N, C-alpha and C positions, 0 to 999 in steps of 0.2 A: 504493500500500500504506500502511495506517495505521501510525503509529509504535508502537514497542513500549513498553508500560508495565510496568516491572519491579517486582513486589511479592513477591519471594521472597528477601529479604535475610537470612533465617535460614540458607539453604543456602549463600549466598556473597554478597559485595558486590563491586562493580566496583573495580578498583585505582585509587586516586586519581592523577590525572596528576602531581601533585607528588611522589608516591611513586615513580612510574615514572621521573621525572626524576632522583631521588636514586639509584636503582638503576643507571641506564644506564651510568655509567663502569665499574662492576664486572663488566660483561659483556665489556668490550673492553680499554681501556687499563689499568685497574686490576684485572688478572686474577689477582693473586698469591694464593698459598696462605698463610693466616694462620700455619700451622705453620712456614713458611720465612721467619722474621722477622729473619734476620741481614742481609738486604739490603732495599733500598727497597720493591720491589713487595710482598713478603711482609709487611714491617713496616707498610705503609700498610693492607693488608688486615686485619691484626690490629687496628690502631687503629680501623678502621671497624666491626669486629665488637664491640670493646669499647665504642665510642660507642653502638651500637645496644643493647647489653646494658644500658647505663645508662638509656636511654630506656624500654625495656621494664620495667625495675625501677621507675622512677618511676611508671609507669602503675598499679601496684598498691601503691605506697608501700613498696617493698622496697629492698634494696641490690643492686648489680650482681652481687656474688658469689653471690646467691641464684638467679640466672637460669641455666637449662639450656636451650639452644636445641635444638629437635627439628625433624622434618620436618612437624609439624602437631599438631593436637589428639589424633588417634588414638594417635600414638606417645607423646605426653606422658601421656595417660591410662593407657596400658599400663605406662609406666615408674613412674607413681605407684602404681597399684593392685598390680601384680605386684612391682615393686621394693620398695615400702614394706612390703608384707605379708611378703615374704621376709626383709627385714632385721629386721622386728619379731620374726618367729619365731626368727631366729638369735640375737637379743639377749635375748628374754624367754620364748621357747617358745610364745607366743600364736599360735593358728592359726585365729582366727575373724574373718571380714570381713563388714561390714554395708553394703549398698547399697540405694538406693531402687528402686522398680519403675517409675520414669520416667527411668532413666539412658539415656544414649546407648549405642549398640551397642558402642562401643570400651571402655566400662566393663563392660557386661554380659558381653561375651565374654572380657575379661581376667579377670573374676571366675570365669567358667566354667573358664578355664585353671587357676586356682588350685585349684579342686575336684579336678582331676586330679592335683594335686601334694600332696594330702593336707589342704588347707584346708577349713574349713566356711564356707559362704557363706549368709547369711540375707538375703532380699529383703524390705525393709520397705514396707508399703503407704502410699500417700498417701490423702488424703481426696478427696471428689468434686470439689474445686476444685484438686487437684494439690499440696496442701501436705503435707509431712512434719511431723506434729505432734511437738513436743518430747517429749511424754509417750510417744509411740510409740517413739522412739529410746531414751528412758530405760529403758523396760521391757525392751528388747532387749539393752542393754549388760550385759556381765558381765566377770569377771576374765580371760577367755580372748579378749576382743575385741582384735584387733591394729590394725584399721583400719576407719574409717567413710568412705564416699565417697558424697556427695550432690550432685547437679548443682545449680548455682546457679539455673539456669532452663532448663526444657526448651524447645527450639525449636518443638515441636509445639503446646504449650498456653500458653507464656509466663509461667507462674506463677513468681514469685521466692521461693526458699526462704530461711528464716531461718538462714543458714549460720553466722553468728556464735554464735547461741544453741546450735545443734546442735554446733558445735565445742567449746564450753565443756562440754557434757554428755559428749562423747567423752573429753575430757581428764580429767574427774573420774573416769572409769573406767580411765584410763591408756592410752587408745587414741589413735592418730593420726587426723587428719581431713583429707581431700582434697575439693576441689570442682572440678568442671569448669565453668569460667566462660567457655567458648567463646562462648555467646550473650549474655552479660551485659556483658562488658568494654567493648564498643563503645557501650553505652547508659547504664550506671549505674556508680557507683563500686564498686571492689573493693579491699579493704584487707587485705593478707596479714597483716601483723604486728598491726595494731590489732584485727582480728577474731579473732586467735588461730588462723589457718589454718596447717596444716602444709604444704600443697601446693595450688597453684592451676594449672589448665591454661588456656592461652591459644592462640588461633589467629589469625594475621595476616589471613587472607582474610575473616574475619568483621568486621573493622573497617577495611576499605578498603586493606588491604595485599595482598601477593602470596600466591598459593597456594604450598605447599611450605615454609612457615615457621611454626613454633609454638614454644611454650616451656612448660616446667614450672618454676614458681617455688616454691622450697623454703624452709621455715623454717630459720633459722640453725642451723648445725651438724648439719642433717639430711641423711643420705646414704642414698638407696635402693640396693638391690643392682642393678647394671646388668643390662639384659636383652639388650644386644648388646655384642660384644667386638671390640676392634681396638687402635687407638692410644689416646692419652690426651686427645683433644679433649673439651671440656666437662668438664674435671676427671675424665675417665675414665667419666663417666656416660652419654655419648652419643658413641661412637667414630665416626670418619669425617670426611673433609674437610668443613669447614663450607660451607654454601650461602651464600657471601658476598653475592651480589646480593639474595637473598631475605631474609637477616637484616638487611641494610641497609634494605631496604624495610619490614620489620617495625618497625625502629627509627623510621624516618621516619613511618610510619602511627601509631605510638604517640605520638610528639611532637605530631602534628596532632590526635590524639584528645584528649590532655590539654588542648590549647588550645581545642578546639571542642566537647567532649562535651556541655556544658550546653546550648549552642545547638542542637546536633543533636537531643538528646533532647526538647527543648521542641517543635521542629518536628515530630518524629515523633509525639509525644504528641497534639498538636493535630489532626494529620491522622488519626491512628488513632481518636481519639474521634469525630470527625466521620463517618468511614467506618462504624464499628460502629453508631452511632446511626441513621445513614441506612439501613443494612441491616436493623437490628432493626425499624424502622418500616415497611419496604416489602416484606420477604420473609416469606412464610408458612412456618411450621414450622421456623424457624431457631432453633438452640440454641447458645449460646456455650460454648466449652470453656476450662477454666482458671479462675483466680481473677478475679472481676470488676474488682478494683482493684489488687491486689498482683501486677501483671503488667508485662512489658516495654513500654516506650513504643513505639507504632506497631505493636503485635502484635495482629492481629485473627484469631481462630481460632474455628471453629464447624462444626456439621454441620446438614444440612437433612433432616428426616424424609422418608422415601419416595424420596430421590434419592441416587445414588452420588456421592461426592466426586470420583472420577476423571472422571466425566462433566462435572461442574461445571467442573473445572479445564480439561478439553479444550475446552469451549465458550468459556470465558474466553480461552484461548489463541487461538481462532479470531477473537476480537475484539481481539487484540494485547495481552492482559493475561497476564503471567507470574505464576502462583500455584503453590502446592504442595498436595499431598494426602498428609499424613504427612511423615516426614522424608526428606531426599534420600538418606540411606544406606539406609533401608528399601526404597526403590524398586529397589535393586540385588539384593534378596533374591529368589531364584527359588523359586516354589512348585512342589510336585510336579506339579500340574496347571497348565499355562501359562494357563488361563482362570480360575484360582482367585484371588480377591482375598485378599491377606495382611493379617490383622488387625494393627493398630497396638497394640503392648503399652502405649504411653503412653495411648492413648484407652481401652483396656480398663481401665487402672488407675484412671481417673477415672469409670468407670461408664457410658461410652458403650455402647449395646447392641452386642453382638458382631456382629450381622449387618450393621452399618454402620460397624464400626471401621476398615475400610479406606477410609472415605469422608468424612473430614473435609476442610475447606478451611482453608488458612492463608494469609492476606494479611499480609505483613510489609513495612513501609515503610522507606524510606531517605532519605538526604540529598537525592537527586535527585527525589524524588516531589513532586508539586504538588497544589494544590486541583483543578486540571483533571483530574489522574489519578483522584482520588477521584470526581469528577463522572462520569467515564466508567464506572467500576465501578457506581456507584449508578444509572446510567441503564440499563446493559446487564444487570446481574445478576438483577434481579427477573424480567425477561422470560425469561432462561435457565432459571430455576427453574420458571416456569410451563410452559415447553415440556417440560421433563423430567418434571414432575408429570403432564402429559397422557399420557406414555408409561409411567408407573410402575404396575406391577401392584398394589403394596401400596396406593397411593393410590386405585386403582380399587376395591379391596376395601373401603377405608374409606368411599368414597361409597356402595357397595352396602349396607354395614351401617347407615349413617346413614339411607338410604332405607327399609330394612326396619323400623327403629325407628319411623319416622314412620307 
């Protein structure tokens, strides 16, 4: 059996062995509850959580007290969008929330929940390269705007949004600004305070840490309304006994990332450029999605006319290559008809034709990928496309029309 080539690092990354080693004691001998800190086991657990908090804070140039640990990015996004909007309404009476149309489902659905609570939510369009233009946000802002939430980069198309500029515009209108940096933190710098961000979402498993650990980093003295209730863990913002092993792992992954991010990004950038250039030169009807240059390192996303993306991904999987078609969370959505392809709202937002919006391909590279991996894709993928084109009704119609014109 051929080896597996993993090129789906936007959906998750493998946990670094050094991170696993750091976590290991907290599953067994160091099993204390951080809230029981009057004796050794609990006190050591609390110290480990505090050390991890400091590492995660350093990752975005924040202070430890600004870090709220969560179970992942989904919970952090919900706390940010719902909690900050509710608190803003309580303080100022503002009830308007602005989000982009390329947000992750955890932001979109949190915003939908706010509508049912009496908030007004406006979805702002991106351009065909996936960018929220500052002038688009500026026109939408008014005195009733409580919160703006714009993803730092969508995992589907890789376009990096100008969040510092957008945050400044939001603040001029008296609104708070949140960004979901789940996909960017592991590849590029994120600066909470320097960029004027009020809240940033992070996810450990997207930068070689464990699943089940995330964080919402808040601006100083900012306190969203809690969305879950219990004890007073995480300053009362996220009740429940802390997942100490996962939090320790997130801290270890954050420390490694700060030390290695530049090298990792350079490696992925080089491989990604080579992969895209090779595909663009060898694959017919290929179309890139997202911004051509203002995009995540190692992020290669595209669609192929006349061919379904799911078929491309399945054929790649048969060759041992793991890729994605749309977001991992979108694949959990059940259509009314089990044979129906569900259109990606992100692809629709950047103008990909609706009949193939369920059919993009996303190849996202990681630290473990090599030039040999790229060679395999460049060797196998053009043949896969040609095979699928030979079975494509729309391609057959194209050939017929071309023949008729002659």
